[in-house]
Every structure is written in C-alpha cells, then in structure tokens.
TORZA-708355 format. One line per 10 residues: number of its first residue (from 0); their letters; for each residue x, y, z of C-alpha. Coordinates in nm, 3 decimals, m for minus. Example, Ala and Ser with C-alpha at 12.3 -4.5 7.8 and 13.67 -1.06 7.14 Angstrom:
BEGIN
0 = AS = 1.230,m0.450,0.780 | 1.367,m0.106,0.714 $
//
This chain:
BEGIN
0 = MRLSWGVVKD = 10.243,m2.639,0.330 | 10.289,m2.984,0.173 | 10.588,m3.187,0.295 | 10.770,m3.435,0.070 | 10.774,m3.799,0.174 | 11.152,m3.780,0.225 | 11.109,m3.495,0.475 | 10.833,m3.685,0.654 | 11.055,m3.994,0.687 | 11.339,m3.788,0.834 $
10 = LLAGLQGVLL = 11.099,m3.626,1.086 | 10.962,m3.965,1.191 | 11.314,m4.109,1.227 | 11.415,m3.813,1.443 | 11.106,m3.848,1.663 | 11.178,m4.218,1.707 | 11.533,m4.138,1.819 | 11.400,m3.891,2.080 | 11.156,m4.146,2.216 | 11.431,m4.405,2.242 $
20 = VLNRSIVKLA = 11.645,m4.166,2.445 | 11.354,m4.087,2.680 | 11.293,m4.457,2.736 | 11.656,m4.569,2.758 | 11.641,m4.630,3.133 | 11.341,m4.859,3.088 | 11.515,m5.046,2.803 | 11.829,m5.100,3.011 | 11.624,m5.244,3.297 | 11.440,m5.479,3.064 $
30 = IPVAIGALAL = 11.742,m5.612,2.874 | 11.879,m5.853,3.140 | 11.535,m6.010,3.176 | 11.505,m6.046,2.797 | 11.847,m6.210,2.767 | 11.765,m6.455,3.044 | 11.443,m6.555,2.872 | 11.620,m6.601,2.540 | 11.874,m6.833,2.699 | 11.594,m7.067,2.802 $
40 = TACGSDDGDS = 11.391,m7.072,2.479 | 11.481,m7.081,2.113 | 11.466,m6.750,1.933 | 11.215,m6.752,1.648 | 10.846,m6.798,1.584 | 10.685,m7.133,1.518 | 10.501,m7.043,1.200 | 10.670,m7.116,0.871 | 10.556,m6.802,0.686 | 10.835,m6.578,0.560 $
50 = NGGGGGGGGT = 10.780,m6.227,0.429 | 11.138,m6.171,0.321 | 11.290,m6.502,0.232 | 11.130,m6.664,m0.071 | 10.994,m7.013,m0.007 | 11.103,m7.175,0.318 | 11.149,m7.502,0.495 | 10.859,m7.459,0.735 | 10.892,m7.505,1.110 | 11.047,m7.223,1.309 $
60 = TYKIAYQGPL = 11.110,m6.888,1.141 | 11.435,m6.712,1.228 | 11.489,m6.353,1.124 | 11.825,m6.217,1.012 | 11.849,m5.839,1.002 | 12.075,m5.609,0.805 | 12.162,m5.261,0.935 | 12.316,m5.023,0.684 | 12.262,m4.727,0.451 | 11.948,m4.812,0.254 $
70 = SGDNVALGEN = 11.887,m4.445,0.184 | 12.100,m4.132,0.193 | 12.430,m4.040,0.032 | 12.592,m4.386,0.025 | 12.293,m4.605,m0.046 | 12.470,m4.795,m0.327 | 12.715,m4.952,m0.081 | 12.426,m5.052,0.144 | 12.233,m5.208,m0.141 | 12.537,m5.411,m0.249 $
80 = MQNGIQLAIN = 12.538,m5.581,0.091 | 12.160,m5.610,0.120 | 12.140,m5.791,m0.213 | 12.406,m6.042,m0.111 | 12.223,m6.115,0.215 | 11.887,m6.150,0.045 | 12.031,m6.389,m0.213 | 12.174,m6.610,0.064 | 11.842,m6.618,0.247 | 11.639,m6.687,m0.066 $
90 = EANESGDYDF = 11.869,m6.971,m0.168 | 11.857,m7.123,0.180 | 11.478,m7.118,0.187 | 11.450,m7.261,m0.163 | 11.712,m7.532,m0.112 | 11.499,m7.769,0.096 | 11.804,m7.835,0.314 | 11.665,m7.682,0.633 | 11.370,m7.758,0.858 | 11.332,m7.389,0.939 $
100 = TVEYVATDDR = 11.262,m7.071,0.745 | 11.478,m6.759,0.735 | 11.321,m6.417,0.704 | 11.506,m6.101,0.605 | 11.464,m5.779,0.803 | 11.606,m5.447,0.679 | 11.682,m5.153,0.907 | 11.810,m4.829,0.757 | 12.062,m4.611,0.944 | 12.150,m4.401,0.636 $
110 = GVEGQATAAA = 12.516,m4.468,0.717 | 12.519,m4.199,0.988 | 12.562,m4.217,1.363 | 12.247,m4.017,1.436 | 12.021,m4.286,1.292 | 12.207,m4.587,1.434 | 12.031,m4.613,1.770 | 11.680,m4.614,1.624 | 11.780,m4.861,1.352 | 11.937,m5.104,1.600 $
120 = QLVIDDEDVI = 11.649,m5.082,1.845 | 11.401,m5.186,1.575 | 11.603,m5.507,1.535 | 11.651,m5.568,1.907 | 11.282,m5.524,1.985 | 11.183,m5.798,1.738 | 11.226,m6.115,1.944 | 11.235,m6.331,1.631 | 11.555,m6.163,1.508 | 11.835,m6.400,1.600 $
130 = AAIGPAFSGP = 12.124,m6.206,1.444 | 12.211,m5.883,1.266 | 12.454,m5.832,0.980 | 12.610,m5.490,1.027 | 12.618,m5.211,1.101 | 12.778,m5.152,0.764 | 12.969,m4.832,0.845 | 13.211,m4.772,1.131 | 13.035,m4.469,1.282 | 12.695,m4.637,1.319 $
140 = AEVAAPLYGE = 12.870,m4.957,1.435 | 13.032,m4.773,1.725 | 12.690,m4.643,1.831 | 12.488,m4.961,1.778 | 12.731,m5.235,1.885 | 12.685,m5.163,2.259 | 12.306,m5.189,2.216 | 12.330,m5.522,2.037 | 12.567,m5.638,2.310 | 12.328,m5.543,2.590 $
150 = AGVLAVSSSA = 12.049,m5.730,2.415 | 12.263,m6.038,2.346 | 12.216,m6.008,1.967 | 12.500,m6.124,1.745 | 12.611,m5.835,1.520 | 12.853,m5.931,1.241 | 12.975,m5.649,1.018 | 13.101,m5.744,0.674 | 13.234,m5.394,0.605 | 13.300,m5.174,0.914 $
160 = TNPTLTEQGF = 13.678,m5.138,0.920 | 13.771,m4.888,1.193 | 14.028,m5.075,1.406 | 13.893,m4.948,1.740 | 13.560,m5.129,1.701 | 13.704,m5.453,1.836 | 13.904,m5.278,2.108 | 13.607,m5.150,2.311 | 13.473,m5.476,2.452 | 13.139,m5.486,2.269 $
170 = PTFLRAVPND = 13.003,m5.824,2.389 | 12.848,m5.959,2.068 | 13.021,m5.765,1.788 | 13.227,m5.952,1.529 | 13.412,m5.803,1.232 | 13.410,m6.028,0.924 | 13.654,m5.818,0.722 | 14.018,m5.706,0.763 | 14.034,m5.376,0.950 | 14.200,m5.051,0.847 $
180 = FAQGAGMAQF = 14.531,m5.155,0.997 | 14.550,m5.391,0.702 | 14.395,m5.152,0.447 | 14.603,m4.850,0.550 | 14.919,m5.061,0.552 | 14.828,m5.193,0.207 | 14.789,m4.840,0.070 | 15.129,m4.744,0.212 | 15.294,m5.059,0.080 | 15.156,m4.990,m0.270 $
190 = LAAQDGVEKV = 15.262,m4.623,m0.278 | 15.608,m4.697,m0.143 | 15.660,m4.935,m0.433 | 15.575,m4.670,m0.697 | 15.859,m4.483,m0.868 | 15.886,m4.115,m0.784 | 15.664,m4.115,m0.476 | 15.839,m3.934,m0.191 | 15.559,m3.727,m0.036 | 15.196,m3.826,0.023 $
200 = ILVDNVTPYG = 14.908,m3.603,0.132 | 14.636,m3.774,0.334 | 14.284,m3.625,0.328 | 14.009,m3.768,0.552 | 13.636,m3.688,0.561 | 13.614,m3.630,0.940 | 13.422,m3.950,1.014 | 13.526,m4.247,1.233 | 13.593,m4.445,0.915 | 13.792,m4.174,0.738 $
210 = EGLAEVAEAS = 13.995,m4.061,1.036 | 14.075,m4.419,1.138 | 14.192,m4.517,0.790 | 14.400,m4.199,0.753 | 14.572,m4.248,1.089 | 14.676,m4.601,1.000 | 14.793,m4.500,0.653 | 14.995,m4.212,0.801 | 15.174,m4.440,1.046 | 15.248,m4.698,0.776 $
220 = LTELGLEVER = 15.372,m4.441,0.523 | 15.598,m4.281,0.784 | 15.737,m4.619,0.881 | 15.824,m4.681,0.517 | 16.017,m4.355,0.498 | 15.772,m4.136,0.304 | 15.695,m3.775,0.393 | 15.331,m3.730,0.496 | 15.103,m3.426,0.515 | 14.754,m3.446,0.671 $
230 = SSVPVDTPDY = 14.436,m3.256,0.582 | 14.067,m3.297,0.663 | 13.756,m3.201,0.465 | 13.417,m3.255,0.636 | 13.154,m3.456,0.451 | 12.917,m3.158,0.427 | 13.170,m2.943,0.242 | 12.981,m2.781,m0.051 | 13.285,m2.690,m0.262 | 13.605,m2.896,m0.291 $
240 = SGAARTVVQS = 13.805,m2.646,m0.495 | 13.986,m2.513,m0.186 | 14.076,m2.863,m0.070 | 14.202,m2.945,m0.419 | 14.426,m2.636,m0.423 | 14.569,m2.745,m0.086 | 14.663,m3.080,m0.237 | 14.830,m2.923,m0.542 | 15.016,m2.664,m0.333 | 15.145,m2.937,m0.100 $
250 = GADALVYAGY = 15.369,m3.065,m0.378 | 15.273,m3.421,m0.292 | 15.345,m3.695,m0.541 | 15.043,m3.896,m0.429 | 14.711,m3.852,m0.251 | 14.521,m4.084,m0.021 | 14.156,m3.991,0.027 | 13.990,m4.162,0.326 | 13.616,m4.123,0.275 | 13.311,m4.242,0.082 $
260 = YQTAGPFAAS = 13.225,m4.217,m0.287 | 12.965,m3.944,m0.236 | 13.240,m3.697,m0.146 | 13.527,m3.860,m0.336 | 13.342,m3.789,m0.662 | 13.330,m3.408,m0.640 | 13.675,m3.403,m0.476 | 13.823,m3.593,m0.772 | 13.660,m3.351,m1.016 | 13.804,m3.052,m0.826 $
270 = LKDAGFDGIA = 14.148,m3.215,m0.817 | 14.143,m3.254,m1.195 | 14.037,m2.892,m1.240 | 14.316,m2.779,m1.006 | 14.575,m2.968,m1.211 | 14.670,m3.247,m0.971 | 14.861,m3.508,m1.169 | 14.989,m3.738,m0.895 | 14.879,m4.087,m0.796 | 14.535,m4.092,m0.630 $
280 = VSGDGTNDMQ = 14.433,m4.372,m0.394 | 14.114,m4.425,m0.194 | 13.964,m4.711,0.004 | 13.665,m4.940,0.014 | 13.426,m4.653,0.085 | 13.497,m4.514,m0.263 | 13.513,m4.849,m0.440 | 13.174,m4.829,m0.610 | 13.054,m4.745,m0.960 | 12.878,m4.439,m0.817 $
290 = FLSLAGAASE = 13.224,m4.285,m0.776 | 13.266,m4.295,m1.153 | 12.921,m4.145,m1.203 | 12.995,m3.855,m0.967 | 13.354,m3.787,m1.074 | 13.315,m3.849,m1.446 | 13.644,m3.845,m1.639 | 13.825,m3.725,m1.325 | 13.799,m4.075,m1.177 | 14.024,m4.220,m1.447 $
300 = GWYLTCPCTD = 14.332,m4.389,m1.307 | 14.232,m4.373,m0.939 | 14.346,m4.673,m0.735 | 14.090,m4.818,m0.493 | 14.175,m5.062,m0.216 | 13.934,m5.303,m0.054 | 13.940,m5.595,0.191 | 13.694,m5.747,m0.057 | 13.760,m5.954,m0.365 | 13.595,m5.903,m0.706 $
310 = ATADEATADF = 13.324,m6.166,m0.727 | 13.313,m6.138,m1.107 | 13.688,m6.194,m1.148 | 13.755,m6.458,m0.883 | 13.707,m6.819,m0.998 | 13.576,m6.919,m0.653 | 13.289,m6.669,m0.675 | 13.210,m6.683,m1.046 | 12.896,m6.894,m1.000 | 12.777,m6.663,m0.722 $
320 = AERYQSAFNQ = 12.828,m6.365,m0.954 | 12.608,m6.526,m1.218 | 12.330,m6.599,m0.968 | 12.353,m6.244,m0.831 | 12.332,m6.098,m1.182 | 12.026,m6.312,m1.253 | 11.853,m6.210,m0.931 | 11.923,m5.836,m0.935 | 12.004,m5.759,m1.300 | 12.342,m5.612,m1.204 $
330 = PPGTYSAESY = 12.683,m5.752,m1.110 | 12.777,m5.786,m0.745 | 12.938,m5.478,m0.593 | 13.165,m5.399,m0.301 | 13.101,m5.643,m0.015 | 12.814,m5.823,m0.193 | 12.993,m6.160,m0.185 | 13.127,m6.110,0.168 | 12.778,m6.025,0.296 | 12.642,m6.335,0.121 $
340 = DVAQMIISAI = 12.906,m6.541,0.301 | 12.822,m6.390,0.641 | 12.452,m6.467,0.592 | 12.534,m6.824,0.491 | 12.763,m6.858,0.793 | 12.480,m6.756,1.026 | 12.230,m6.987,0.857 | 12.474,m7.277,0.878 | 12.527,m7.213,1.250 | 12.150,m7.206,1.312 $
350 = AELGAEANRD = 12.119,m7.543,1.138 | 12.399,m7.695,1.346 | 12.244,m7.569,1.671 | 11.902,m7.711,1.584 | 11.652,m7.675,1.867 | 11.920,m7.505,2.079 | 11.939,m7.205,1.847 | 11.882,m6.873,2.022 | 12.056,m6.538,2.039 | 12.311,m6.645,2.299 $
360 = SLYEAVATGS = 12.398,m6.985,2.156 | 12.426,m6.845,1.803 | 12.676,m6.580,1.912 | 12.891,m6.842,2.085 | 12.877,m7.076,1.785 | 12.981,m6.810,1.531 | 13.238,m6.636,1.753 | 13.426,m6.957,1.833 | 13.370,m7.145,1.508 | 13.518,m7.138,1.160 $
370 = YEGLTKTFSF = 13.327,m7.115,0.833 | 13.460,m7.176,0.482 | 13.289,m6.919,0.261 | 13.316,m6.837,m0.107 | 13.544,m6.540,m0.046 | 13.753,m6.656,0.250 | 13.757,m6.860,0.570 | 13.576,m6.677,0.849 | 13.709,m6.703,1.202 | 13.751,m6.454,1.486 $
380 = DENGEFTNDA = 13.989,m6.392,1.774 | 13.887,m6.337,2.134 | 13.806,m5.970,2.064 | 13.582,m6.047,1.767 | 13.849,m5.942,1.518 | 13.873,m6.113,1.180 | 14.183,m6.330,1.152 | 14.257,m6.268,0.782 | 14.423,m5.947,0.655 | 14.433,m5.974,0.274 $
390 = IFMYQVQGDD = 14.380,m5.642,0.090 | 14.306,m5.612,m0.281 | 14.373,m5.335,m0.533 | 14.143,m5.201,m0.803 | 14.182,m4.920,m1.057 | 13.938,m4.706,m1.251 | 13.995,m4.782,m1.618 | 13.753,m4.621,m1.861 | 13.397,m4.686,m1.748 | 13.487,m4.975,m1.518 $
400 = IAYLGPIEEL = 13.666,m5.055,m1.191 | 13.926,m5.313,m1.287 | 14.046,m5.573,m1.038 | 14.427,m5.577,m1.017 | 14.476,m5.839,m0.747 | 14.616,m5.872,m0.393 | 14.845,m5.581,m0.299 | 15.100,m5.823,m0.157 | 15.137,m5.982,m0.500 | 15.141,m5.649,m0.686 $
410 = TGG = 15.425,m5.513,m0.473 | 15.618,m5.836,m0.424 | 15.572,m5.796,m0.049 $
//
C-alpha cells in the first residue's frame, strides 16, 4: 500500500510526540543546566551564514523561530504571520544596520494542541534560537508556553487571545495583542449599539480560543442588558445544518460565532440556507479571505472583529503593505503587520544588548521595555499581558473584507 506524503508527515509528527513524552523526565533534568549555561554565554553561533534571512550583517547568527499553523485547516492565518516575520528578518539582514545576522526558523503545530509539544521542542533544542514568535493559537500556546518557560526561551504571541494565558504564570510568555476580554467586550459594545438587537446567540467551536472568547462576550452582553443564549459546535462537525436550525429557532436578533474560518465558512452557508437574517459577528479567527472562499455569498455582511489593524488602510502601515505586496505578491493579512512588529522588536532588543544577548537577557529586555512599532506601542505588564486594548471592526462587502475602524469610534463609546 502506498502512503501519501501528507499521511507520512502526520505519522512522523505523532512518533516524534511519543518520543518526547518518553524522554520528558530527561528533558526536565537537563533544562536547568541549559539555562545556566545560556546565562553565561551569548545565544547564537559565530558564523555569519543565514539560511532563512536573506543577506546578513555577518558576525553572530541569532535564530528567531515562529510556531503556528503552517499546514492544516487554518494555514492561511499562519502564513499571514510567517510572511510578516520573514519580511522583518530579511529587511534587517539587508539593511546593513546590524553586526549580526538573523535566521528564520519555522515550526509547524498545525494550530492544534496535539502538535504543540513537538513543535516547541524543535525550537528549544536548537541552542541558536534566541526567541520564538508564537504560538499563534491559544490552544497550542497553553501547551507550549510552559516548555518555553522551562527552557528560558522568550515566546511572544502576536495572536493568541485567550485571557487565561497570562494568568497561569508561564515564565517567559508575552502576549503582544489585546486579549479576548477586549475583543469580547468590543463585540458586545457593537451589538448593543445596533437597533433591534435584544437577544444574541453565542456559538463556540469547543476550543480554548472559541470558548474563551464566547465566555467573555456572554458576560459583556449580559452586563449591557441583552439576552444571551449559548451553544457549542465542535470543530470536527461534518454538517452545520442542525446548528443553523438551532440559531434560527432561538429567535435571536444576532449571532456571535467564536471560532476559526475553516468552520465559520460552512456554518455561514448553512445559516443562509436555514434563513437566518440577523446580524452575524465573528472574531479574528474568521477574519481571513479564506472565510469568503469557504462561505461564498453567505459571508456577505458578516462583521469581523480583530485586535489587528488593516495594514493596507492605515496610513502608518501603508509603506509596509507595499513592501509586503512586493515580497509575497499578496496584501498583508490578519496579524501580518503585528507579527512584523514583534520580529522587529526582538531584533531591536538583540542589537541593544550587543554581546550580552542571550535567551535570559532578551526576555528581560523585551518584557520590561517598550517598543514603538508600526501598528502600536508594545509594552507588557508584570504578567506578560499587552497593555493596549484597541479592537477594530471589519465587514465582508462583496469580495473583500472592508475595514470599518475602531469599535470605540463606531459606537461612540
């Protein structure tokens, strides 16, 4: 029997996860020794060759990793971020401003918890990796953040929004994006300002991201005096017609779907077939052009929130959007500009640390510092939480996702 390459990759990834579990006790014993060694010597190799950075300034090579979905159902969101990071690294190496070279390392967790341990361990085991951007999704972040913490590796997520991630004491995890307290509250604020909305049905996809966002939205909607009904539809649901009938029969004036575009697409199509004519809102996990491809005409009019700005519409990021388009032959997507900023923030901190740059010193520099990026100012509180909470609204209009602006401005809040 001949196996496809995709099946072979999944088998290898599963085997790697098993081996990591069997060797976990050895890894835990080795980590304190590794961290101690890193504190004494700079992280990075002394050759100037870079396999993932384009050009380079010579001297020491520092690797910056990205952990996210580079295959699987939500690969488009992962590629948006990867492209932004790669552009930042390429520009840094080509600028001539640094006496070191930055190399890009990709590690694929498919956006699922079951692949997160293996993906993180690949990064941790490479001693030249000085920082990781990610994990991109909240579920994998909850699994991998403790591992990065044990190894002393800075992990900055530009997109994982579950509020509990910064409440668990992960030693080196930073969130560079407003969490779902802000996004859920923004959804509620927007719906409460719409005429005729008295009841809202919340549907989550039974993932840490979806459940977290739905819980926050429910609390915020209730606080604003709206009636709320909850429902859950697992991500592996093959047919959304039943879930769509539940929404219609609820009599809700509006829907909030807390999940990713891969499931929001077929759900939207089923809602249209079932005759739902209320306001439909989803979050950053759906805010991608793949949602339009999967839902077709059923996506028309959907509102999509995001803690991310539109790089093509914002004057501050217009030049970045042009460079991104030139490099990748497509406009920047959700979290492309934010991921670019996070990579630039890390590179800037390495430069400021100079010969003192290592995993430990880099974490301290980023966690306690402030960086003025293209999209926002990046700074973190004592728990690693981002200190900005601006949420933006988009809407599907025709064959595009139109940027409407900050929710606070749209609602007069």
